[in-house]
C-alpha positions, 0 to 999 in steps of 0.5 A: 621450774620447781620453786623450793616450796613444791612437794618434789623439792629439795627441803633440809631446815636446822632444827632450830628453826623458829618455824621448824614444826610448822614448815616440816608439818606442811611438807608432810602434808603435801607428800601424804596428801599423793597417797591413794585412796586406802594404803595403811601408812608405815613408818620404819625408824631406823637405827640403834641406841648401842649409838648416840649418833645411831639412836635417832631413829628409836628415839622418834620411833619411841616416841611416836608408839606413846601416842597409841595411834591408829593411823600408822602403822610404827617398827622400830623402837628404842626397845625394839629396833630396826638395824642393819641385822633384821632391817630385810627381815622386817620389809618383808613382814612389812610387805607380807603383812600389807597390801601396797603399803605406804612407807616413811623411811627414817633415819640419821644421816652424818653430812656437814659440817653447816648442816649437823642439826638438820633436818630433811624431806624427800621423795623416795627411799633413804638409803640406811648404811650409805654414810658408814659404807653399810650395803643395806635396803632402800627403806621408803616411798617419802624420809625424813632425815637428820643430820645429826654430824658431820660426815667423811672420816671415823663415821663409826667413831662420830656417831658415838660421840654424837650429842645426845641433846641434839638428837633428842632435841631433833626427834621430839621435832621430827617425832610430833611433826609427822604426828601432826602431819598424818592426824591433818592428813586423816581429818582431811581425808576423811572429810572427802571421803564424806562428800564424796559419798553424800554427793553420791547419795544426792 
């Protein structure tokens, strides 16, 4: 029996939840703990600033870029977005540049009315373009998605008419949670390696 808080269980929570950052950090940290040693972390934020709803990924990428963190490699910002036209080339570049990268795929998605505003985290790749019937390559060892609007009808129009306030608030929450989770993971991982090295010399 799989309990709701387990790392491989489905996870979806409204961005307005009082403890949203803590919940996201806890789940992300648990997933990061599964990374094998020395795998570089690569974050791919998918989307375009030409559509309000689809700007979630680039907004997250831009927020993460400001941290200038050495702990992960970042693709997809408002200035240099990763979208349908260059996604495949970007993935080829990542696999050519990094050995066995651990990829975090980030994208906006559409869903049911009751799920709008929810953030989802899960194992396996995100499938960009699925909501608008585009056949694009899957992205990520794990994924983070934000449900920005209702799906099922006139998806392009719906994305174009998504509230910017919602997208910005969700991007802020996701970016801060990712940064905290990766920093925590790196700190714990470094401490574990130091303890192991000390034990080897004792």
